[in-house]
All heavy atoms as TSV, in Angstrom:
chain	resi	resn	atom	element	x	y	z
A	1	MET	N	N	66.485	118.461	77.244
A	1	MET	CA	C	65.969	119.467	78.142
A	1	MET	C	C	65.403	120.612	77.299
A	1	MET	O	O	66.001	121.057	76.336
A	1	MET	CB	C	67.091	119.969	79.050
A	1	MET	CG	C	66.621	121.000	80.046
A	1	MET	SD	S	67.912	121.641	81.126
A	1	MET	CE	C	68.266	120.238	82.134
A	2	GLU	N	N	64.249	121.072	77.690
A	2	GLU	CA	C	63.612	122.166	76.963
A	2	GLU	C	C	64.302	123.486	77.258
A	2	GLU	O	O	64.898	123.663	78.318
A	2	GLU	CB	C	62.144	122.249	77.362
A	2	GLU	CG	C	61.345	121.028	76.961
A	2	GLU	CD	C	59.884	121.172	77.338
A	2	GLU	OE1	O	59.453	122.301	77.606
A	2	GLU	OE2	O	59.216	120.150	77.368
A	3	PRO	N	N	64.216	124.438	76.330
A	3	PRO	CA	C	64.888	125.719	76.533
A	3	PRO	C	C	64.374	126.494	77.742
A	3	PRO	O	O	65.150	127.139	78.451
A	3	PRO	CB	C	64.605	126.492	75.248
A	3	PRO	CG	C	64.214	125.485	74.245
A	3	PRO	CD	C	63.650	124.321	74.992
A	4	VAL	N	N	63.079	126.419	77.997
A	4	VAL	CA	C	62.521	127.144	79.146
A	4	VAL	C	C	63.038	126.541	80.447
A	4	VAL	O	O	63.406	127.264	81.376
A	4	VAL	CB	C	60.973	127.127	79.097
A	4	VAL	CG1	C	60.389	127.747	80.345
A	4	VAL	CG2	C	60.470	127.830	77.849
A	5	SER	N	N	63.075	125.242	80.500
A	5	SER	CA	C	63.573	124.557	81.689
A	5	SER	C	C	65.056	124.880	81.920
A	5	SER	O	O	65.480	125.127	83.053
A	5	SER	CB	C	63.377	123.056	81.539
A	5	SER	OG	O	63.868	122.368	82.640
A	6	ALA	N	N	65.831	124.890	80.855
A	6	ALA	CA	C	67.252	125.219	80.981
A	6	ALA	C	C	67.443	126.658	81.443
A	6	ALA	O	O	68.323	126.937	82.269
A	6	ALA	CB	C	67.956	124.994	79.647
A	7	ALA	N	N	66.624	127.561	80.943
A	7	ALA	CA	C	66.724	128.968	81.360
A	7	ALA	C	C	66.354	129.130	82.826
A	7	ALA	O	O	67.018	129.884	83.561
A	7	ALA	CB	C	65.832	129.834	80.479
A	8	LEU	N	N	65.303	128.433	83.271
A	8	LEU	CA	C	64.905	128.529	84.670
A	8	LEU	C	C	65.994	127.987	85.605
A	8	LEU	O	O	66.278	128.575	86.655
A	8	LEU	CB	C	63.593	127.781	84.905
A	8	LEU	CG	C	62.326	128.449	84.372
A	8	LEU	CD1	C	61.135	127.528	84.557
A	8	LEU	CD2	C	62.092	129.765	85.062
A	9	ILE	N	N	66.607	126.876	85.221
A	9	ILE	CA	C	67.679	126.315	86.037
A	9	ILE	C	C	68.884	127.249	86.057
A	9	ILE	O	O	69.507	127.462	87.103
A	9	ILE	CB	C	68.064	124.907	85.531
A	9	ILE	CG1	C	66.944	123.922	85.856
A	9	ILE	CG2	C	69.382	124.437	86.137
A	9	ILE	CD1	C	67.149	122.543	85.306
A	10	THR	N	N	69.202	127.845	84.913
A	10	THR	CA	C	70.338	128.765	84.849
A	10	THR	C	C	70.113	129.993	85.711
A	10	THR	O	O	70.981	130.394	86.496
A	10	THR	CB	C	70.598	129.181	83.395
A	10	THR	OG1	O	70.861	128.012	82.627
A	10	THR	CG2	C	71.777	130.129	83.299
A	11	PHE	N	N	68.937	130.611	85.587
A	11	PHE	CA	C	68.653	131.806	86.376
A	11	PHE	C	C	68.513	131.477	87.863
A	11	PHE	O	O	68.921	132.258	88.715
A	11	PHE	CB	C	67.393	132.508	85.871
A	11	PHE	CG	C	67.588	133.162	84.530
A	11	PHE	CD1	C	66.661	132.990	83.518
A	11	PHE	CD2	C	68.699	133.944	84.276
A	11	PHE	CE1	C	66.838	133.578	82.282
A	11	PHE	CE2	C	68.889	134.543	83.051
A	11	PHE	CZ	C	67.960	134.362	82.038
A	12	GLY	N	N	67.963	130.317	88.175
A	12	GLY	CA	C	67.866	129.904	89.573
A	12	GLY	C	C	69.228	129.674	90.185
A	12	GLY	O	O	69.500	130.089	91.314
A	13	GLY	N	N	70.116	129.024	89.451
A	13	GLY	CA	C	71.473	128.820	89.938
A	13	GLY	C	C	72.240	130.124	90.091
A	13	GLY	O	O	73.000	130.308	91.046
A	14	ALA	N	N	72.027	131.042	89.156
A	14	ALA	CA	C	72.682	132.351	89.252
A	14	ALA	C	C	72.172	133.116	90.469
A	14	ALA	O	O	72.955	133.786	91.160
A	14	ALA	CB	C	72.439	133.148	87.975
A	15	LEU	N	N	70.877	133.018	90.756
A	15	LEU	CA	C	70.335	133.676	91.945
A	15	LEU	C	C	70.882	133.061	93.225
A	15	LEU	O	O	71.177	133.774	94.187
A	15	LEU	CB	C	68.803	133.595	91.943
A	15	LEU	CG	C	68.072	134.770	91.341
A	15	LEU	CD1	C	66.579	134.477	91.262
A	15	LEU	CD2	C	68.326	136.023	92.110
A	16	LEU	N	N	71.025	131.751	93.243
A	16	LEU	CA	C	71.603	131.100	94.425
A	16	LEU	C	C	73.056	131.516	94.632
A	16	LEU	O	O	73.471	131.785	95.763
A	16	LEU	CB	C	71.507	129.579	94.290
A	16	LEU	CG	C	70.129	128.982	94.521
A	16	LEU	CD1	C	70.143	127.497	94.198
A	16	LEU	CD2	C	69.684	129.213	95.937
A	17	LEU	N	N	73.810	131.605	93.561
A	17	LEU	CA	C	75.197	132.042	93.677
A	17	LEU	C	C	75.272	133.494	94.141
A	17	LEU	O	O	76.072	133.830	95.027
A	17	LEU	CB	C	75.913	131.873	92.340
A	17	LEU	CG	C	77.379	132.302	92.302
A	17	LEU	CD1	C	78.211	131.407	93.211
A	17	LEU	CD2	C	77.895	132.255	90.879
A	18	ALA	N	N	74.420	134.342	93.584
A	18	ALA	CA	C	74.407	135.757	93.980
A	18	ALA	C	C	73.994	135.912	95.443
A	18	ALA	O	O	74.566	136.736	96.166
A	18	ALA	CB	C	73.471	136.542	93.074
A	19	SER	N	N	73.033	135.121	95.889
A	19	SER	CA	C	72.598	135.226	97.286
A	19	SER	C	C	73.702	134.767	98.234
A	19	SER	O	O	73.887	135.351	99.299
A	19	SER	CB	C	71.325	134.420	97.520
A	19	SER	OG	O	71.587	133.030	97.470
A	20	TRP	N	N	74.459	133.743	97.843
A	20	TRP	CA	C	75.554	133.277	98.681
A	20	TRP	C	C	76.641	134.351	98.786
A	20	TRP	O	O	77.168	134.609	99.862
A	20	TRP	CB	C	76.121	131.975	98.122
A	20	TRP	CG	C	77.240	131.400	98.920
A	20	TRP	CD1	C	77.237	131.101	100.246
A	20	TRP	CD2	C	78.530	131.066	98.442
A	20	TRP	NE1	N	78.455	130.579	100.609
A	20	TRP	CE2	C	79.266	130.550	99.523
A	20	TRP	CE3	C	79.128	131.133	97.187
A	20	TRP	CZ2	C	80.565	130.118	99.390
A	20	TRP	CZ3	C	80.426	130.695	97.071
A	20	TRP	CH2	C	81.135	130.193	98.152
A	21	ILE	N	N	76.940	135.005	97.675
A	21	ILE	CA	C	77.931	136.083	97.692
A	21	ILE	C	C	77.438	137.247	98.544
A	21	ILE	O	O	78.207	137.842	99.311
A	21	ILE	CB	C	78.269	136.516	96.257
A	21	ILE	CG1	C	79.024	135.398	95.555
A	21	ILE	CG2	C	79.084	137.802	96.248
A	21	ILE	CD1	C	79.226	135.602	94.079
A	22	MET	N	N	76.151	137.574	98.447
A	22	MET	CA	C	75.594	138.638	99.282
A	22	MET	C	C	75.702	138.285	100.763
A	22	MET	O	O	76.009	139.144	101.600
A	22	MET	CB	C	74.132	138.906	98.895
A	22	MET	CG	C	73.973	139.596	97.567
A	22	MET	SD	S	72.311	139.654	96.863
A	22	MET	CE	C	71.240	139.904	98.210
A	23	LEU	N	N	75.453	137.026	101.097
A	23	LEU	CA	C	75.569	136.592	102.491
A	23	LEU	C	C	77.014	136.624	102.981
A	23	LEU	O	O	77.274	136.966	104.140
A	23	LEU	CB	C	74.996	135.190	102.667
A	23	LEU	CG	C	73.486	135.107	102.741
A	23	LEU	CD1	C	73.036	133.658	102.703
A	23	LEU	CD2	C	72.981	135.781	103.985
A	24	ILE	N	N	77.942	136.289	102.118
A	24	ILE	CA	C	79.350	136.349	102.501
A	24	ILE	C	C	79.751	137.792	102.784
A	24	ILE	O	O	80.416	138.078	103.786
A	24	ILE	CB	C	80.241	135.728	101.404
A	24	ILE	CG1	C	80.070	134.225	101.389
A	24	ILE	CG2	C	81.708	136.088	101.619
A	24	ILE	CD1	C	80.779	133.544	100.251
A	25	ILE	N	N	79.339	138.705	101.943
A	25	ILE	CA	C	79.657	140.119	102.149
A	25	ILE	C	C	79.034	140.623	103.443
A	25	ILE	O	O	79.682	141.309	104.239
A	25	ILE	CB	C	79.203	140.945	100.932
A	25	ILE	CG1	C	80.065	140.605	99.725
A	25	ILE	CG2	C	79.268	142.432	101.235
A	25	ILE	CD1	C	79.554	141.176	98.425
A	26	THR	N	N	77.773	140.269	103.677
A	26	THR	CA	C	77.095	140.702	104.898
A	26	THR	C	C	77.762	140.133	106.141
A	26	THR	O	O	77.955	140.844	107.132
A	26	THR	CB	C	75.618	140.276	104.855
A	26	THR	OG1	O	75.008	140.809	103.688
A	26	THR	CG2	C	74.880	140.759	106.079
A	27	SER	N	N	78.135	138.873	106.098
A	27	SER	CA	C	78.738	138.260	107.276
A	27	SER	C	C	80.146	138.779	107.527
A	27	SER	O	O	80.552	138.933	108.680
A	27	SER	CB	C	78.739	136.738	107.155
A	27	SER	OG	O	79.503	136.322	106.049
A	28	PHE	N	N	80.902	139.073	106.477
A	28	PHE	CA	C	82.238	139.641	106.678
A	28	PHE	C	C	82.169	141.050	107.256
A	28	PHE	O	O	83.054	141.438	108.010
A	28	PHE	CB	C	83.034	139.671	105.375
A	28	PHE	CG	C	83.959	138.504	105.203
A	28	PHE	CD1	C	83.757	137.607	104.176
A	28	PHE	CD2	C	85.024	138.309	106.054
A	28	PHE	CE1	C	84.598	136.527	103.996
A	28	PHE	CE2	C	85.878	137.225	105.884
A	28	PHE	CZ	C	85.659	136.333	104.854
A	29	THR	N	N	81.134	141.826	106.895
A	29	THR	CA	C	81.038	143.179	107.449
A	29	THR	C	C	80.698	143.157	108.932
A	29	THR	O	O	81.050	144.090	109.651
A	29	THR	CB	C	79.986	144.015	106.705
A	29	THR	OG1	O	78.730	143.358	106.752
A	29	THR	CG2	C	80.390	144.260	105.270
A	30	GLU	N	N	80.023	142.110	109.385
A	30	GLU	CA	C	79.677	142.035	110.803
A	30	GLU	C	C	80.789	141.419	111.644
A	30	GLU	O	O	81.142	141.943	112.694
A	30	GLU	CB	C	78.389	141.248	111.003
A	30	GLU	CG	C	77.937	141.266	112.433
A	30	GLU	CD	C	76.575	140.646	112.609
A	30	GLU	OE1	O	75.795	140.624	111.653
A	30	GLU	OE2	O	76.322	140.177	113.723
A	31	ASP	N	N	81.327	140.294	111.183
A	31	ASP	CA	C	82.342	139.597	111.972
A	31	ASP	C	C	83.193	138.742	111.045
A	31	ASP	O	O	82.669	138.050	110.166
A	31	ASP	CB	C	81.646	138.716	113.019
A	31	ASP	CG	C	82.606	138.077	113.996
A	31	ASP	OD1	O	83.744	138.554	114.116
A	31	ASP	OD2	O	82.206	137.100	114.647
A	32	MET	N	N	84.489	138.796	111.255
A	32	MET	CA	C	85.420	138.042	110.414
A	32	MET	C	C	85.217	136.536	110.561
A	32	MET	O	O	85.301	135.794	109.589
A	32	MET	CB	C	86.859	138.415	110.792
A	32	MET	CG	C	87.892	137.681	109.994
A	32	MET	SD	S	88.031	138.387	108.380
A	32	MET	CE	C	89.744	138.755	108.351
A	33	THR	N	N	84.892	136.062	111.752
A	33	THR	CA	C	84.687	134.636	111.982
A	33	THR	C	C	83.472	134.132	111.214
A	33	THR	O	O	83.530	133.081	110.563
A	33	THR	CB	C	84.509	134.361	113.483
A	33	THR	OG1	O	85.612	134.910	114.188
A	33	THR	CG2	C	84.415	132.877	113.751
A	34	TRP	N	N	82.367	134.872	111.279
A	34	TRP	CA	C	81.187	134.483	110.524
A	34	TRP	C	C	81.460	134.525	109.025
A	34	TRP	O	O	80.969	133.693	108.268
A	34	TRP	CB	C	80.006	135.391	110.849
A	34	TRP	CG	C	79.191	134.916	111.989
A	34	TRP	CD1	C	79.079	135.513	113.196
A	34	TRP	CD2	C	78.372	133.749	112.032
A	34	TRP	NE1	N	78.251	134.775	114.004
A	34	TRP	CE2	C	77.806	133.689	113.304
A	34	TRP	CE3	C	78.090	132.738	111.133
A	34	TRP	CZ2	C	76.951	132.665	113.687
A	34	TRP	CZ3	C	77.242	131.719	111.517
A	34	TRP	CH2	C	76.683	131.691	112.781
A	35	GLY	N	N	82.241	135.485	108.602
A	35	GLY	CA	C	82.578	135.578	107.189
A	35	GLY	C	C	83.363	134.378	106.701
A	35	GLY	O	O	83.076	133.825	105.634
A	36	LEU	N	N	84.338	133.963	107.470
A	36	LEU	CA	C	85.127	132.792	107.080
A	36	LEU	C	C	84.296	131.511	107.118
A	36	LEU	O	O	84.427	130.654	106.247
A	36	LEU	CB	C	86.359	132.661	107.981
A	36	LEU	CG	C	87.445	133.707	107.761
A	36	LEU	CD1	C	88.530	133.574	108.827
A	36	LEU	CD2	C	88.030	133.579	106.375
A	37	CYS	N	N	83.443	131.382	108.133
A	37	CYS	CA	C	82.568	130.210	108.204
A	37	CYS	C	C	81.601	130.182	107.023
A	37	CYS	O	O	81.334	129.129	106.450
A	37	CYS	CB	C	81.797	130.200	109.514
A	37	CYS	SG	S	82.815	129.808	110.944
A	38	SER	N	N	81.078	131.337	106.645
A	38	SER	CA	C	80.162	131.413	105.506
A	38	SER	C	C	80.879	131.124	104.190
A	38	SER	O	O	80.291	130.575	103.266
A	38	SER	CB	C	79.515	132.793	105.430
A	38	SER	OG	O	78.748	133.031	106.571
A	39	LEU	N	N	82.139	131.500	104.117
A	39	LEU	CA	C	82.906	131.270	102.901
A	39	LEU	C	C	83.222	129.795	102.700
A	39	LEU	O	O	83.078	129.270	101.591
A	39	LEU	CB	C	84.203	132.078	102.945
A	39	LEU	CG	C	85.114	132.002	101.735
A	39	LEU	CD1	C	84.421	132.593	100.516
A	39	LEU	CD2	C	86.410	132.723	102.010
A	40	PHE	N	N	83.624	129.116	103.762
A	40	PHE	CA	C	84.050	127.729	103.632
A	40	PHE	C	C	82.936	126.706	103.877
A	40	PHE	O	O	83.096	125.544	103.518
A	40	PHE	CB	C	85.224	127.450	104.567
A	40	PHE	CG	C	86.463	128.215	104.174
A	40	PHE	CD1	C	87.027	129.141	105.029
A	40	PHE	CD2	C	87.039	128.029	102.937
A	40	PHE	CE1	C	88.155	129.852	104.670
A	40	PHE	CE2	C	88.170	128.734	102.558
A	40	PHE	CZ	C	88.726	129.650	103.424
A	41	LEU	N	N	81.838	127.122	104.499
A	41	LEU	CA	C	80.696	126.236	104.738
A	41	LEU	C	C	79.429	126.931	104.241
A	41	LEU	O	O	78.716	127.562	105.022
A	41	LEU	CB	C	80.569	125.912	106.229
A	41	LEU	CG	C	81.763	125.201	106.863
A	41	LEU	CD1	C	81.634	125.192	108.366
A	41	LEU	CD2	C	81.859	123.794	106.318
A	42	PRO	N	N	79.112	126.828	102.943
A	42	PRO	CA	C	77.979	127.574	102.386
A	42	PRO	C	C	76.640	127.351	103.090
A	42	PRO	O	O	75.891	128.311	103.258
A	42	PRO	CB	C	77.922	127.100	100.934
A	42	PRO	CG	C	79.306	126.666	100.638
A	42	PRO	CD	C	79.845	126.112	101.920
A	43	PRO	N	N	76.283	126.147	103.548
A	43	PRO	CA	C	75.006	126.030	104.260
A	43	PRO	C	C	74.968	126.864	105.541
A	43	PRO	O	O	73.910	127.356	105.944
A	43	PRO	CB	C	74.892	124.544	104.578
A	43	PRO	CG	C	75.751	123.870	103.579
A	43	PRO	CD	C	76.877	124.818	103.322
A	44	LEU	N	N	76.107	127.045	106.164
A	44	LEU	CA	C	76.167	127.859	107.370
A	44	LEU	C	C	75.878	129.325	107.059
A	44	LEU	O	O	75.346	130.048	107.901
A	44	LEU	CB	C	77.532	127.705	108.036
A	44	LEU	CG	C	77.681	128.325	109.418
A	44	LEU	CD1	C	76.699	127.674	110.380
A	44	LEU	CD2	C	79.081	128.159	109.921
A	45	ALA	N	N	76.181	129.760	105.847
A	45	ALA	CA	C	75.882	131.140	105.450
A	45	ALA	C	C	74.384	131.384	105.471
A	45	ALA	O	O	73.922	132.438	105.919
A	45	ALA	CB	C	76.452	131.422	104.061
A	46	TYR	N	N	73.609	130.432	105.010
A	46	TYR	CA	C	72.159	130.604	105.008
A	46	TYR	C	C	71.591	130.517	106.428
A	46	TYR	O	O	70.628	131.200	106.746
A	46	TYR	CB	C	71.499	129.587	104.080
A	46	TYR	CG	C	71.857	129.856	102.643
A	46	TYR	CD1	C	72.767	129.061	101.957
A	46	TYR	CD2	C	71.313	130.942	101.974
A	46	TYR	CE1	C	73.109	129.328	100.643
A	46	TYR	CE2	C	71.649	131.211	100.666
A	46	TYR	CZ	C	72.546	130.403	100.013
A	46	TYR	OH	O	72.886	130.692	98.722
A	47	LEU	N	N	72.194	129.708	107.264
A	47	LEU	CA	C	71.785	129.659	108.664
A	47	LEU	C	C	72.084	130.991	109.341
A	47	LEU	O	O	71.263	131.510	110.106
A	47	LEU	CB	C	72.507	128.511	109.379
A	47	LEU	CG	C	72.085	128.227	110.807
A	47	LEU	CD1	C	70.636	127.754	110.831
A	47	LEU	CD2	C	72.992	127.182	111.413
A	48	TYR	N	N	73.232	131.564	109.041
A	48	TYR	CA	C	73.571	132.892	109.546
A	48	TYR	C	C	72.540	133.918	109.078
A	48	TYR	O	O	72.103	134.768	109.844
A	48	TYR	CB	C	74.969	133.295	109.063
A	48	TYR	CG	C	75.249	134.761	109.202
A	48	TYR	CD1	C	75.613	135.300	110.419
A	48	TYR	CD2	C	75.138	135.618	108.110
A	48	TYR	CE1	C	75.865	136.650	110.556
A	48	TYR	CE2	C	75.381	136.966	108.237
A	48	TYR	CZ	C	75.744	137.474	109.457
A	48	TYR	OH	O	75.974	138.814	109.589
A	49	GLY	N	N	72.141	133.838	107.818
A	49	GLY	CA	C	71.163	134.777	107.282
A	49	GLY	C	C	69.809	134.682	107.956
A	49	GLY	O	O	69.131	135.696	108.138
A	50	LEU	N	N	69.426	133.485	108.352
A	50	LEU	CA	C	68.152	133.336	109.052
A	50	LEU	C	C	68.209	133.928	110.452
A	50	LEU	O	O	67.230	134.489	110.936
A	50	LEU	CB	C	67.762	131.859	109.112
A	50	LEU	CG	C	67.345	131.233	107.787
A	50	LEU	CD1	C	67.093	129.748	107.963
A	50	LEU	CD2	C	66.119	131.921	107.222
A	51	PHE	N	N	69.366	133.803	111.113
A	51	PHE	CA	C	69.493	134.371	112.453
A	51	PHE	C	C	69.704	135.883	112.433
A	51	PHE	O	O	69.411	136.554	113.406
A	51	PHE	CB	C	70.640	133.695	113.218
A	51	PHE	CG	C	70.304	132.326	113.697
A	51	PHE	CD1	C	71.039	131.240	113.291
A	51	PHE	CD2	C	69.227	132.123	114.550
A	51	PHE	CE1	C	70.728	129.965	113.727
A	51	PHE	CE2	C	68.903	130.856	114.998
A	51	PHE	CZ	C	69.655	129.771	114.590
A	52	ARG	N	N	70.219	136.402	111.350
A	52	ARG	CA	C	70.435	137.846	111.202
A	52	ARG	C	C	69.503	138.401	110.136
A	52	ARG	O	O	69.915	139.079	109.211
A	52	ARG	CB	C	71.884	138.130	110.806
A	52	ARG	CG	C	72.899	137.574	111.737
A	52	ARG	CD	C	73.018	138.424	112.968
A	52	ARG	NE	N	74.212	138.031	113.705
A	52	ARG	CZ	C	74.202	137.742	114.982
A	52	ARG	NH1	N	73.104	137.852	115.669
A	52	ARG	NH2	N	75.300	137.376	115.581
A	53	TRP	N	N	68.225	138.108	110.252
A	53	TRP	CA	C	67.232	138.462	109.251
A	53	TRP	C	C	67.225	139.944	108.891
A	53	TRP	O	O	67.160	140.270	107.700
A	53	TRP	CB	C	65.848	138.007	109.711
A	53	TRP	CG	C	64.783	138.351	108.741
A	53	TRP	CD1	C	63.904	139.375	108.824
A	53	TRP	CD2	C	64.494	137.674	107.514
A	53	TRP	NE1	N	63.081	139.380	107.734
A	53	TRP	CE2	C	63.423	138.349	106.916
A	53	TRP	CE3	C	65.051	136.571	106.863
A	53	TRP	CZ2	C	62.892	137.955	105.693
A	53	TRP	CZ3	C	64.517	136.186	105.661
A	53	TRP	CH2	C	63.450	136.871	105.093
A	54	PRO	N	N	67.287	140.882	109.839
A	54	PRO	CA	C	67.239	142.304	109.447
A	54	PRO	C	C	68.389	142.723	108.533
A	54	PRO	O	O	68.218	143.594	107.691
A	54	PRO	CB	C	67.315	143.058	110.776
A	54	PRO	CG	C	66.853	142.093	111.793
A	54	PRO	CD	C	67.268	140.736	111.291
A	55	LYS	N	N	69.536	142.086	108.661
A	55	LYS	CA	C	70.685	142.461	107.843
A	55	LYS	C	C	70.776	141.663	106.544
A	55	LYS	O	O	71.367	142.130	105.579
A	55	LYS	CB	C	71.985	142.264	108.632
A	55	LYS	CG	C	72.107	143.195	109.809
A	55	LYS	CD	C	73.408	142.992	110.494
A	55	LYS	CE	C	73.506	143.952	111.673
A	55	LYS	NZ	N	74.785	143.845	112.338
A	56	ALA	N	N	70.224	140.471	106.520
A	56	ALA	CA	C	70.447	139.581	105.386
A	56	ALA	C	C	69.159	139.136	104.706
A	56	ALA	O	O	69.160	138.137	103.997
A	56	ALA	CB	C	71.227	138.361	105.844
A	57	HIS	N	N	68.072	139.864	104.877
A	57	HIS	CA	C	66.805	139.382	104.318
A	57	HIS	C	C	66.785	139.402	102.788
A	57	HIS	O	O	66.146	138.554	102.178
A	57	HIS	CB	C	65.623	140.166	104.896
A	57	HIS	CG	C	65.581	141.596	104.501
A	57	HIS	ND1	N	66.311	142.558	105.168
A	57	HIS	CD2	C	64.904	142.226	103.518
A	57	HIS	CE1	C	66.082	143.725	104.599
A	57	HIS	NE2	N	65.234	143.555	103.592
A	58	GLU	N	N	67.507	140.339	102.145
A	58	GLU	CA	C	67.520	140.355	100.682
A	58	GLU	C	C	68.174	139.097	100.122
A	58	GLU	O	O	67.698	138.518	99.138
A	58	GLU	CB	C	68.264	141.583	100.152
A	58	GLU	CG	C	67.620	142.894	100.491
A	58	GLU	CD	C	68.286	143.521	101.697
A	58	GLU	OE1	O	69.303	142.981	102.187
A	58	GLU	OE2	O	67.771	144.548	102.157
A	59	ALA	N	N	69.255	138.679	100.754
A	59	ALA	CA	C	69.966	137.497	100.281
A	59	ALA	C	C	69.134	136.228	100.479
A	59	ALA	O	O	69.111	135.355	99.601
A	59	ALA	CB	C	71.301	137.368	101.002
A	60	ILE	N	N	68.448	136.129	101.587
A	60	ILE	CA	C	67.619	134.948	101.840
A	60	ILE	C	C	66.443	134.906	100.861
A	60	ILE	O	O	66.106	133.847	100.325
A	60	ILE	CB	C	67.116	134.933	103.299
A	60	ILE	CG1	C	68.297	134.829	104.271
A	60	ILE	CG2	C	66.119	133.816	103.532
A	60	ILE	CD1	C	69.069	133.537	104.159
A	61	LEU	N	N	65.831	136.058	100.596
A	61	LEU	CA	C	64.728	136.098	99.630
A	61	LEU	C	C	65.213	135.769	98.219
A	61	LEU	O	O	64.502	135.103	97.453
A	61	LEU	CB	C	64.044	137.460	99.668
A	61	LEU	CG	C	63.292	137.771	100.956
A	61	LEU	CD1	C	62.719	139.187	100.913
A	61	LEU	CD2	C	62.203	136.760	101.213
A	62	ALA	N	N	66.421	136.186	97.862
A	62	ALA	CA	C	66.986	135.828	96.559
A	62	ALA	C	C	67.230	134.324	96.479
A	62	ALA	O	O	66.990	133.707	95.437
A	62	ALA	CB	C	68.280	136.598	96.320
A	63	ALA	N	N	67.677	133.720	97.573
A	63	ALA	CA	C	67.891	132.272	97.588
A	63	ALA	C	C	66.578	131.512	97.452
A	63	ALA	O	O	66.497	130.522	96.723
A	63	ALA	CB	C	68.610	131.861	98.863
A	64	VAL	N	N	65.553	131.991	98.127
A	64	VAL	CA	C	64.234	131.345	98.016
A	64	VAL	C	C	63.723	131.446	96.588
A	64	VAL	O	O	63.207	130.465	96.031
A	64	VAL	CB	C	63.246	131.971	99.026
A	64	VAL	CG1	C	61.830	131.514	98.747
A	64	VAL	CG2	C	63.651	131.620	100.445
A	65	LEU	N	N	63.873	132.607	95.969
A	65	LEU	CA	C	63.440	132.767	94.583
A	65	LEU	C	C	64.245	131.865	93.651
A	65	LEU	O	O	63.693	131.277	92.711
A	65	LEU	CB	C	63.564	134.228	94.154
A	65	LEU	CG	C	63.121	134.547	92.740
A	65	LEU	CD1	C	61.643	134.241	92.566
A	65	LEU	CD2	C	63.415	135.997	92.412
A	66	GLY	N	N	65.537	131.720	93.910
A	66	GLY	CA	C	66.359	130.820	93.109
A	66	GLY	C	C	65.896	129.376	93.211
A	66	GLY	O	O	65.813	128.667	92.208
A	67	TRP	N	N	65.560	128.943	94.429
A	67	TRP	CA	C	65.060	127.572	94.597
A	67	TRP	C	C	63.703	127.387	93.932
A	67	TRP	O	O	63.423	126.317	93.375
A	67	TRP	CB	C	64.998	127.178	96.075
A	67	TRP	CG	C	66.313	126.744	96.605
A	67	TRP	CD1	C	67.080	127.365	97.526
A	67	TRP	CD2	C	67.040	125.575	96.213
A	67	TRP	NE1	N	68.231	126.666	97.735
A	67	TRP	CE2	C	68.236	125.569	96.941
A	67	TRP	CE3	C	66.789	124.547	95.318
A	67	TRP	CZ2	C	69.183	124.558	96.796
A	67	TRP	CZ3	C	67.735	123.546	95.177
A	67	TRP	CH2	C	68.908	123.546	95.912
A	68	VAL	N	N	62.866	128.413	93.980
A	68	VAL	CA	C	61.561	128.320	93.304
A	68	VAL	C	C	61.740	128.156	91.806
A	68	VAL	O	O	61.059	127.343	91.170
A	68	VAL	CB	C	60.686	129.568	93.655
A	68	VAL	CG1	C	59.486	129.666	92.743
A	68	VAL	CG2	C	60.252	129.520	95.102
A	69	LEU	N	N	62.660	128.918	91.217
A	69	LEU	CA	C	62.907	128.785	89.781
A	69	LEU	C	C	63.436	127.399	89.438
A	69	LEU	O	O	63.036	126.814	88.418
A	69	LEU	CB	C	63.890	129.862	89.324
A	69	LEU	CG	C	63.378	131.282	89.289
A	69	LEU	CD1	C	64.491	132.238	88.887
A	69	LEU	CD2	C	62.196	131.404	88.363
A	70	ILE	N	N	64.315	126.861	90.265
A	70	ILE	CA	C	64.845	125.523	89.991
A	70	ILE	C	C	63.763	124.458	90.129
A	70	ILE	O	O	63.680	123.536	89.321
A	70	ILE	CB	C	66.043	125.239	90.917
A	70	ILE	CG1	C	67.237	126.097	90.477
A	70	ILE	CG2	C	66.415	123.756	90.903
A	70	ILE	CD1	C	68.430	126.021	91.400
A	71	ILE	N	N	62.911	124.614	91.121
A	71	ILE	CA	C	61.830	123.639	91.309
A	71	ILE	C	C	60.826	123.708	90.156
A	71	ILE	O	O	60.312	122.681	89.698
A	71	ILE	CB	C	61.156	123.852	92.676
A	71	ILE	CG1	C	62.117	123.413	93.786
A	71	ILE	CG2	C	59.842	123.088	92.775
A	71	ILE	CD1	C	61.674	123.777	95.173
A	72	LEU	N	N	60.555	124.915	89.676
A	72	LEU	CA	C	59.622	125.066	88.557
A	72	LEU	C	C	60.175	124.450	87.260
A	72	LEU	O	O	59.402	124.093	86.383
A	72	LEU	CB	C	59.290	126.536	88.320
A	72	LEU	CG	C	58.367	127.179	89.338
A	72	LEU	CD1	C	58.200	128.662	89.027
A	72	LEU	CD2	C	57.025	126.485	89.367
A	73	ALA	N	N	61.477	124.379	87.155
A	73	ALA	CA	C	62.077	123.819	85.947
A	73	ALA	C	C	61.825	122.322	85.917
A	73	ALA	O	O	61.671	121.709	84.924
A	73	ALA	CB	C	63.564	124.097	85.911
């Protein structure tokens, strides 16, 4: 694996992890049930973020950027 490709995958994965943590924090501040669902079912966290766009748009945009970096690698 080339160094650039490895760096892109690393930064993309870090962005995905950071976006998931941001979504967990956002969902816990709104409702404990959504927070627990987001914690134990990570895909549900992103679905929550799409339905609560005004509150979670930074996290969703970070996830999209993370996927773009991984795809570019």
